[in-house]
Chimera marker file (.cmm) of the C-alpha trace (Angstrom):
<marker_set name="trace">
<marker id="1" x="-6.343" y="-21.424" z="20.927" r="1" g="1" b="0" radius="0.5"/>
<marker id="2" x="-7.622" y="-20.661" z="17.443" r="1" g="1" b="0" radius="0.5"/>
<marker id="3" x="-9.350" y="-17.498" z="16.384" r="1" g="1" b="0" radius="0.5"/>
<marker id="4" x="-12.976" y="-17.686" z="15.282" r="1" g="1" b="0" radius="0.5"/>
<marker id="5" x="-12.223" y="-15.083" z="12.597" r="1" g="1" b="0" radius="0.5"/>
<marker id="6" x="-10.316" y="-15.975" z="9.426" r="1" g="1" b="0" radius="0.5"/>
<marker id="7" x="-7.091" y="-14.117" z="8.793" r="1" g="1" b="0" radius="0.5"/>
<marker id="8" x="-7.704" y="-11.221" z="6.400" r="1" g="1" b="0" radius="0.5"/>
<marker id="9" x="-5.704" y="-11.468" z="3.199" r="1" g="1" b="0" radius="0.5"/>
<marker id="10" x="-6.810" y="-8.956" z="0.544" r="1" g="1" b="0" radius="0.5"/>
<marker id="11" x="-4.895" y="-10.672" z="-2.248" r="1" g="1" b="0" radius="0.5"/>
<marker id="12" x="-4.311" y="-14.425" z="-2.024" r="1" g="1" b="0" radius="0.5"/>
<marker id="13" x="-0.582" y="-15.163" z="-2.248" r="1" g="1" b="0" radius="0.5"/>
<marker id="14" x="0.222" y="-17.251" z="-5.337" r="1" g="1" b="0" radius="0.5"/>
<marker id="15" x="4.021" y="-16.996" z="-5.540" r="1" g="1" b="0" radius="0.5"/>
<marker id="16" x="6.663" y="-16.061" z="-2.971" r="1" g="1" b="0" radius="0.5"/>
<marker id="17" x="10.253" y="-16.822" z="-3.968" r="1" g="1" b="0" radius="0.5"/>
<marker id="18" x="13.602" y="-15.517" z="-2.761" r="1" g="1" b="0" radius="0.5"/>
<marker id="19" x="15.338" y="-14.825" z="-6.088" r="1" g="1" b="0" radius="0.5"/>
<marker id="20" x="18.664" y="-13.640" z="-4.622" r="1" g="1" b="0" radius="0.5"/>
<marker id="21" x="19.864" y="-14.405" z="-1.106" r="1" g="1" b="0" radius="0.5"/>
<marker id="22" x="22.937" y="-12.632" z="0.256" r="1" g="1" b="0" radius="0.5"/>
<marker id="23" x="24.262" y="-12.447" z="-3.319" r="1" g="1" b="0" radius="0.5"/>
<marker id="24" x="27.146" y="-10.541" z="-4.881" r="1" g="1" b="0" radius="0.5"/>
<marker id="25" x="26.197" y="-8.756" z="-8.111" r="1" g="1" b="0" radius="0.5"/>
<marker id="26" x="29.025" y="-7.723" z="-10.416" r="1" g="1" b="0" radius="0.5"/>
<marker id="27" x="27.334" y="-8.189" z="-13.813" r="1" g="1" b="0" radius="0.5"/>
<marker id="28" x="23.876" y="-7.980" z="-15.332" r="1" g="1" b="0" radius="0.5"/>
<marker id="29" x="21.602" y="-10.972" z="-15.030" r="1" g="1" b="0" radius="0.5"/>
<marker id="30" x="18.151" y="-12.512" z="-14.834" r="1" g="1" b="0" radius="0.5"/>
<marker id="31" x="16.563" y="-14.930" z="-12.418" r="1" g="1" b="0" radius="0.5"/>
<marker id="32" x="14.765" y="-18.056" z="-13.488" r="1" g="1" b="0" radius="0.5"/>
<marker id="33" x="11.238" y="-17.497" z="-14.811" r="1" g="1" b="0" radius="0.5"/>
<marker id="34" x="8.478" y="-18.557" z="-12.414" r="1" g="1" b="0" radius="0.5"/>
<marker id="35" x="4.908" y="-19.536" z="-13.272" r="1" g="1" b="0" radius="0.5"/>
<marker id="36" x="2.649" y="-16.794" z="-11.889" r="1" g="1" b="0" radius="0.5"/>
<marker id="37" x="-0.509" y="-18.916" z="-11.323" r="1" g="1" b="0" radius="0.5"/>
<marker id="38" x="-2.713" y="-16.289" z="-12.974" r="1" g="1" b="0" radius="0.5"/>
<marker id="39" x="-1.572" y="-13.455" z="-10.731" r="1" g="1" b="0" radius="0.5"/>
<marker id="40" x="-2.782" y="-9.938" z="-11.424" r="1" g="1" b="0" radius="0.5"/>
<marker id="41" x="-0.483" y="-8.233" z="-8.892" r="1" g="1" b="0" radius="0.5"/>
<marker id="42" x="3.289" y="-8.612" z="-8.481" r="1" g="1" b="0" radius="0.5"/>
<marker id="43" x="5.891" y="-7.116" z="-6.129" r="1" g="1" b="0" radius="0.5"/>
<marker id="44" x="9.674" y="-7.220" z="-6.204" r="1" g="1" b="0" radius="0.5"/>
<marker id="45" x="11.307" y="-6.375" z="-2.870" r="1" g="1" b="0" radius="0.5"/>
<marker id="46" x="15.005" y="-5.448" z="-3.025" r="1" g="1" b="0" radius="0.5"/>
<marker id="47" x="17.661" y="-4.905" z="-0.353" r="1" g="1" b="0" radius="0.5"/>
<marker id="48" x="21.338" y="-4.136" z="-1.032" r="1" g="1" b="0" radius="0.5"/>
<marker id="49" x="23.738" y="-4.566" z="1.899" r="1" g="1" b="0" radius="0.5"/>
<marker id="50" x="26.943" y="-2.920" z="0.670" r="1" g="1" b="0" radius="0.5"/>
<marker id="51" x="28.532" y="-1.326" z="-2.381" r="1" g="1" b="0" radius="0.5"/>
<marker id="52" x="32.152" y="-1.389" z="-3.511" r="1" g="1" b="0" radius="0.5"/>
<marker id="53" x="33.424" y="1.156" z="-6.034" r="1" g="1" b="0" radius="0.5"/>
<marker id="54" x="30.739" y="3.138" z="-7.850" r="1" g="1" b="0" radius="0.5"/>
<marker id="55" x="28.124" y="0.594" z="-8.913" r="1" g="1" b="0" radius="0.5"/>
<marker id="56" x="24.796" y="1.550" z="-10.446" r="1" g="1" b="0" radius="0.5"/>
<marker id="57" x="22.062" y="-1.041" z="-10.823" r="1" g="1" b="0" radius="0.5"/>
<marker id="58" x="18.392" y="-1.071" z="-11.756" r="1" g="1" b="0" radius="0.5"/>
<marker id="59" x="16.190" y="-4.076" z="-11.064" r="1" g="1" b="0" radius="0.5"/>
<marker id="60" x="13.299" y="-5.051" z="-13.336" r="1" g="1" b="0" radius="0.5"/>
<marker id="61" x="10.189" y="-7.172" z="-13.055" r="1" g="1" b="0" radius="0.5"/>
<marker id="62" x="10.090" y="-9.147" z="-16.288" r="1" g="1" b="0" radius="0.5"/>
<marker id="63" x="7.105" y="-10.776" z="-17.966" r="1" g="1" b="0" radius="0.5"/>
<marker id="64" x="8.568" y="-13.735" z="-19.856" r="1" g="1" b="0" radius="0.5"/>
<marker id="65" x="7.219" y="-15.852" z="-22.723" r="1" g="1" b="0" radius="0.5"/>
<marker id="66" x="8.108" y="-19.317" z="-21.373" r="1" g="1" b="0" radius="0.5"/>
<marker id="67" x="8.628" y="-21.259" z="-24.604" r="1" g="1" b="0" radius="0.5"/>
<marker id="68" x="11.278" y="-18.847" z="-25.928" r="1" g="1" b="0" radius="0.5"/>
<marker id="69" x="12.466" y="-17.125" z="-22.750" r="1" g="1" b="0" radius="0.5"/>
<marker id="70" x="11.918" y="-13.750" z="-24.425" r="1" g="1" b="0" radius="0.5"/>
<marker id="71" x="10.962" y="-10.776" z="-22.284" r="1" g="1" b="0" radius="0.5"/>
<marker id="72" x="7.647" y="-9.395" z="-23.514" r="1" g="1" b="0" radius="0.5"/>
<marker id="73" x="7.308" y="-6.605" z="-20.931" r="1" g="1" b="0" radius="0.5"/>
<marker id="74" x="9.497" y="-5.085" z="-18.239" r="1" g="1" b="0" radius="0.5"/>
<marker id="75" x="8.845" y="-2.805" z="-15.290" r="1" g="1" b="0" radius="0.5"/>
<marker id="76" x="11.825" y="-0.864" z="-13.907" r="1" g="1" b="0" radius="0.5"/>
<marker id="77" x="12.627" y="0.023" z="-10.330" r="1" g="1" b="0" radius="0.5"/>
<marker id="78" x="14.800" y="2.935" z="-9.240" r="1" g="1" b="0" radius="0.5"/>
<marker id="79" x="18.566" y="3.083" z="-9.761" r="1" g="1" b="0" radius="0.5"/>
<marker id="80" x="20.543" y="1.928" z="-6.726" r="1" g="1" b="0" radius="0.5"/>
<marker id="81" x="24.012" y="3.427" z="-6.228" r="1" g="1" b="0" radius="0.5"/>
<marker id="82" x="24.886" y="2.713" z="-2.592" r="1" g="1" b="0" radius="0.5"/>
<marker id="83" x="24.784" y="0.077" z="0.101" r="1" g="1" b="0" radius="0.5"/>
<marker id="84" x="22.106" y="-0.270" z="2.765" r="1" g="1" b="0" radius="0.5"/>
<marker id="85" x="19.504" y="0.590" z="0.108" r="1" g="1" b="0" radius="0.5"/>
<marker id="86" x="16.003" y="-0.674" z="-0.543" r="1" g="1" b="0" radius="0.5"/>
<marker id="87" x="13.718" y="-0.531" z="-3.542" r="1" g="1" b="0" radius="0.5"/>
<marker id="88" x="10.524" y="-2.159" z="-4.670" r="1" g="1" b="0" radius="0.5"/>
<marker id="89" x="8.578" y="-2.626" z="-7.868" r="1" g="1" b="0" radius="0.5"/>
<marker id="90" x="4.809" y="-2.998" z="-7.707" r="1" g="1" b="0" radius="0.5"/>
<marker id="91" x="2.606" y="-3.837" z="-10.671" r="1" g="1" b="0" radius="0.5"/>
<marker id="92" x="-1.139" y="-4.149" z="-10.305" r="1" g="1" b="0" radius="0.5"/>
<marker id="93" x="-3.255" y="-5.228" z="-13.246" r="1" g="1" b="0" radius="0.5"/>
<marker id="94" x="-1.033" y="-7.848" z="-14.863" r="1" g="1" b="0" radius="0.5"/>
<marker id="95" x="-2.932" y="-9.156" z="-17.873" r="1" g="1" b="0" radius="0.5"/>
<marker id="96" x="-0.077" y="-10.422" z="-19.963" r="1" g="1" b="0" radius="0.5"/>
<marker id="97" x="1.991" y="-13.579" z="-19.778" r="1" g="1" b="0" radius="0.5"/>
<marker id="98" x="2.194" y="-16.526" z="-17.436" r="1" g="1" b="0" radius="0.5"/>
<marker id="99" x="5.785" y="-16.330" z="-16.190" r="1" g="1" b="0" radius="0.5"/>
<marker id="100" x="7.663" y="-13.690" z="-14.181" r="1" g="1" b="0" radius="0.5"/>
<marker id="101" x="11.355" y="-13.135" z="-13.589" r="1" g="1" b="0" radius="0.5"/>
<marker id="102" x="13.597" y="-10.489" z="-12.076" r="1" g="1" b="0" radius="0.5"/>
<marker id="103" x="16.437" y="-8.892" z="-14.040" r="1" g="1" b="0" radius="0.5"/>
<marker id="104" x="19.157" y="-6.408" z="-13.178" r="1" g="1" b="0" radius="0.5"/>
<marker id="105" x="21.505" y="-4.266" z="-15.232" r="1" g="1" b="0" radius="0.5"/>
<marker id="106" x="23.810" y="-1.302" z="-14.754" r="1" g="1" b="0" radius="0.5"/>
<marker id="107" x="27.411" y="-0.267" z="-14.210" r="1" g="1" b="0" radius="0.5"/>
<marker id="108" x="28.728" y="-3.451" z="-12.642" r="1" g="1" b="0" radius="0.5"/>
<marker id="109" x="32.107" y="-5.194" z="-12.868" r="1" g="1" b="0" radius="0.5"/>
<marker id="110" x="34.872" y="-6.629" z="-10.670" r="1" g="1" b="0" radius="0.5"/>
<marker id="111" x="35.630" y="-3.144" z="-9.244" r="1" g="1" b="0" radius="0.5"/>
<marker id="112" x="32.028" y="-1.892" z="-8.989" r="1" g="1" b="0" radius="0.5"/>
<marker id="113" x="29.713" y="-4.370" z="-7.319" r="1" g="1" b="0" radius="0.5"/>
<marker id="114" x="27.040" y="-4.928" z="-4.688" r="1" g="1" b="0" radius="0.5"/>
<marker id="115" x="27.023" y="-7.504" z="-1.897" r="1" g="1" b="0" radius="0.5"/>
<marker id="116" x="24.435" y="-8.755" z="0.550" r="1" g="1" b="0" radius="0.5"/>
<marker id="117" x="21.717" y="-8.486" z="-2.088" r="1" g="1" b="0" radius="0.5"/>
<marker id="118" x="18.287" y="-9.945" z="-1.316" r="1" g="1" b="0" radius="0.5"/>
<marker id="119" x="15.480" y="-9.955" z="-3.880" r="1" g="1" b="0" radius="0.5"/>
<marker id="120" x="12.018" y="-11.445" z="-3.285" r="1" g="1" b="0" radius="0.5"/>
<marker id="121" x="9.358" y="-11.931" z="-5.997" r="1" g="1" b="0" radius="0.5"/>
<marker id="122" x="5.753" y="-12.061" z="-4.821" r="1" g="1" b="0" radius="0.5"/>
<marker id="123" x="2.641" y="-12.584" z="-6.948" r="1" g="1" b="0" radius="0.5"/>
<marker id="124" x="-0.965" y="-12.248" z="-5.785" r="1" g="1" b="0" radius="0.5"/>
<marker id="125" x="-4.389" y="-12.809" z="-7.294" r="1" g="1" b="0" radius="0.5"/>
<link id1="1" id2="2" r="1" g="1" b="0" radius="0.2"/>
<link id1="2" id2="3" r="1" g="1" b="0" radius="0.2"/>
<link id1="3" id2="4" r="1" g="1" b="0" radius="0.2"/>
<link id1="4" id2="5" r="1" g="1" b="0" radius="0.2"/>
<link id1="5" id2="6" r="1" g="1" b="0" radius="0.2"/>
<link id1="6" id2="7" r="1" g="1" b="0" radius="0.2"/>
<link id1="7" id2="8" r="1" g="1" b="0" radius="0.2"/>
<link id1="8" id2="9" r="1" g="1" b="0" radius="0.2"/>
<link id1="9" id2="10" r="1" g="1" b="0" radius="0.2"/>
<link id1="10" id2="11" r="1" g="1" b="0" radius="0.2"/>
<link id1="11" id2="12" r="1" g="1" b="0" radius="0.2"/>
<link id1="12" id2="13" r="1" g="1" b="0" radius="0.2"/>
<link id1="13" id2="14" r="1" g="1" b="0" radius="0.2"/>
<link id1="14" id2="15" r="1" g="1" b="0" radius="0.2"/>
<link id1="15" id2="16" r="1" g="1" b="0" radius="0.2"/>
<link id1="16" id2="17" r="1" g="1" b="0" radius="0.2"/>
<link id1="17" id2="18" r="1" g="1" b="0" radius="0.2"/>
<link id1="18" id2="19" r="1" g="1" b="0" radius="0.2"/>
<link id1="19" id2="20" r="1" g="1" b="0" radius="0.2"/>
<link id1="20" id2="21" r="1" g="1" b="0" radius="0.2"/>
<link id1="21" id2="22" r="1" g="1" b="0" radius="0.2"/>
<link id1="22" id2="23" r="1" g="1" b="0" radius="0.2"/>
<link id1="23" id2="24" r="1" g="1" b="0" radius="0.2"/>
<link id1="24" id2="25" r="1" g="1" b="0" radius="0.2"/>
<link id1="25" id2="26" r="1" g="1" b="0" radius="0.2"/>
<link id1="26" id2="27" r="1" g="1" b="0" radius="0.2"/>
<link id1="27" id2="28" r="1" g="1" b="0" radius="0.2"/>
<link id1="28" id2="29" r="1" g="1" b="0" radius="0.2"/>
<link id1="29" id2="30" r="1" g="1" b="0" radius="0.2"/>
<link id1="30" id2="31" r="1" g="1" b="0" radius="0.2"/>
<link id1="31" id2="32" r="1" g="1" b="0" radius="0.2"/>
<link id1="32" id2="33" r="1" g="1" b="0" radius="0.2"/>
<link id1="33" id2="34" r="1" g="1" b="0" radius="0.2"/>
<link id1="34" id2="35" r="1" g="1" b="0" radius="0.2"/>
<link id1="35" id2="36" r="1" g="1" b="0" radius="0.2"/>
<link id1="36" id2="37" r="1" g="1" b="0" radius="0.2"/>
<link id1="37" id2="38" r="1" g="1" b="0" radius="0.2"/>
<link id1="38" id2="39" r="1" g="1" b="0" radius="0.2"/>
<link id1="39" id2="40" r="1" g="1" b="0" radius="0.2"/>
<link id1="40" id2="41" r="1" g="1" b="0" radius="0.2"/>
<link id1="41" id2="42" r="1" g="1" b="0" radius="0.2"/>
<link id1="42" id2="43" r="1" g="1" b="0" radius="0.2"/>
<link id1="43" id2="44" r="1" g="1" b="0" radius="0.2"/>
<link id1="44" id2="45" r="1" g="1" b="0" radius="0.2"/>
<link id1="45" id2="46" r="1" g="1" b="0" radius="0.2"/>
<link id1="46" id2="47" r="1" g="1" b="0" radius="0.2"/>
<link id1="47" id2="48" r="1" g="1" b="0" radius="0.2"/>
<link id1="48" id2="49" r="1" g="1" b="0" radius="0.2"/>
<link id1="49" id2="50" r="1" g="1" b="0" radius="0.2"/>
<link id1="50" id2="51" r="1" g="1" b="0" radius="0.2"/>
<link id1="51" id2="52" r="1" g="1" b="0" radius="0.2"/>
<link id1="52" id2="53" r="1" g="1" b="0" radius="0.2"/>
<link id1="53" id2="54" r="1" g="1" b="0" radius="0.2"/>
<link id1="54" id2="55" r="1" g="1" b="0" radius="0.2"/>
<link id1="55" id2="56" r="1" g="1" b="0" radius="0.2"/>
<link id1="56" id2="57" r="1" g="1" b="0" radius="0.2"/>
<link id1="57" id2="58" r="1" g="1" b="0" radius="0.2"/>
<link id1="58" id2="59" r="1" g="1" b="0" radius="0.2"/>
<link id1="59" id2="60" r="1" g="1" b="0" radius="0.2"/>
<link id1="60" id2="61" r="1" g="1" b="0" radius="0.2"/>
<link id1="61" id2="62" r="1" g="1" b="0" radius="0.2"/>
<link id1="62" id2="63" r="1" g="1" b="0" radius="0.2"/>
<link id1="63" id2="64" r="1" g="1" b="0" radius="0.2"/>
<link id1="64" id2="65" r="1" g="1" b="0" radius="0.2"/>
<link id1="65" id2="66" r="1" g="1" b="0" radius="0.2"/>
<link id1="66" id2="67" r="1" g="1" b="0" radius="0.2"/>
<link id1="67" id2="68" r="1" g="1" b="0" radius="0.2"/>
<link id1="68" id2="69" r="1" g="1" b="0" radius="0.2"/>
<link id1="69" id2="70" r="1" g="1" b="0" radius="0.2"/>
<link id1="70" id2="71" r="1" g="1" b="0" radius="0.2"/>
<link id1="71" id2="72" r="1" g="1" b="0" radius="0.2"/>
<link id1="72" id2="73" r="1" g="1" b="0" radius="0.2"/>
<link id1="73" id2="74" r="1" g="1" b="0" radius="0.2"/>
<link id1="74" id2="75" r="1" g="1" b="0" radius="0.2"/>
<link id1="75" id2="76" r="1" g="1" b="0" radius="0.2"/>
<link id1="76" id2="77" r="1" g="1" b="0" radius="0.2"/>
<link id1="77" id2="78" r="1" g="1" b="0" radius="0.2"/>
<link id1="78" id2="79" r="1" g="1" b="0" radius="0.2"/>
<link id1="79" id2="80" r="1" g="1" b="0" radius="0.2"/>
<link id1="80" id2="81" r="1" g="1" b="0" radius="0.2"/>
<link id1="81" id2="82" r="1" g="1" b="0" radius="0.2"/>
<link id1="82" id2="83" r="1" g="1" b="0" radius="0.2"/>
<link id1="83" id2="84" r="1" g="1" b="0" radius="0.2"/>
<link id1="84" id2="85" r="1" g="1" b="0" radius="0.2"/>
<link id1="85" id2="86" r="1" g="1" b="0" radius="0.2"/>
<link id1="86" id2="87" r="1" g="1" b="0" radius="0.2"/>
<link id1="87" id2="88" r="1" g="1" b="0" radius="0.2"/>
<link id1="88" id2="89" r="1" g="1" b="0" radius="0.2"/>
<link id1="89" id2="90" r="1" g="1" b="0" radius="0.2"/>
<link id1="90" id2="91" r="1" g="1" b="0" radius="0.2"/>
<link id1="91" id2="92" r="1" g="1" b="0" radius="0.2"/>
<link id1="92" id2="93" r="1" g="1" b="0" radius="0.2"/>
<link id1="93" id2="94" r="1" g="1" b="0" radius="0.2"/>
<link id1="94" id2="95" r="1" g="1" b="0" radius="0.2"/>
<link id1="95" id2="96" r="1" g="1" b="0" radius="0.2"/>
<link id1="96" id2="97" r="1" g="1" b="0" radius="0.2"/>
<link id1="97" id2="98" r="1" g="1" b="0" radius="0.2"/>
<link id1="98" id2="99" r="1" g="1" b="0" radius="0.2"/>
<link id1="99" id2="100" r="1" g="1" b="0" radius="0.2"/>
<link id1="100" id2="101" r="1" g="1" b="0" radius="0.2"/>
<link id1="101" id2="102" r="1" g="1" b="0" radius="0.2"/>
<link id1="102" id2="103" r="1" g="1" b="0" radius="0.2"/>
<link id1="103" id2="104" r="1" g="1" b="0" radius="0.2"/>
<link id1="104" id2="105" r="1" g="1" b="0" radius="0.2"/>
<link id1="105" id2="106" r="1" g="1" b="0" radius="0.2"/>
<link id1="106" id2="107" r="1" g="1" b="0" radius="0.2"/>
<link id1="107" id2="108" r="1" g="1" b="0" radius="0.2"/>
<link id1="108" id2="109" r="1" g="1" b="0" radius="0.2"/>
<link id1="109" id2="110" r="1" g="1" b="0" radius="0.2"/>
<link id1="110" id2="111" r="1" g="1" b="0" radius="0.2"/>
<link id1="111" id2="112" r="1" g="1" b="0" radius="0.2"/>
<link id1="112" id2="113" r="1" g="1" b="0" radius="0.2"/>
<link id1="113" id2="114" r="1" g="1" b="0" radius="0.2"/>
<link id1="114" id2="115" r="1" g="1" b="0" radius="0.2"/>
<link id1="115" id2="116" r="1" g="1" b="0" radius="0.2"/>
<link id1="116" id2="117" r="1" g="1" b="0" radius="0.2"/>
<link id1="117" id2="118" r="1" g="1" b="0" radius="0.2"/>
<link id1="118" id2="119" r="1" g="1" b="0" radius="0.2"/>
<link id1="119" id2="120" r="1" g="1" b="0" radius="0.2"/>
<link id1="120" id2="121" r="1" g="1" b="0" radius="0.2"/>
<link id1="121" id2="122" r="1" g="1" b="0" radius="0.2"/>
<link id1="122" id2="123" r="1" g="1" b="0" radius="0.2"/>
<link id1="123" id2="124" r="1" g="1" b="0" radius="0.2"/>
<link id1="124" id2="125" r="1" g="1" b="0" radius="0.2"/>
</marker_set>
């Protein structure tokens, strides 16, 4: 049976990509850059399963110039230092650039790392 009312969606979903899936992070990095389809709102949803040693990592939403790959703007999340942690980055009012990526940096190496990392990038009109 179908509803006679359309499903309410305040911001049409333009991009929904799982950037990291059950990943181990032991060094800084960036995801691929994704076309944002003219989005004005972006979210990065982050979950870290476990931490070994004393890692510290900050995730970033990156606005990328696609022809050079240069980051032209970044938005930082909070520093994560333990397992079973969540964070998110929300930016409303994107007016710059056509491609988005996710980056991460911090105190990470073979003795200080995170596992079970999931990162989702969402863009909306």
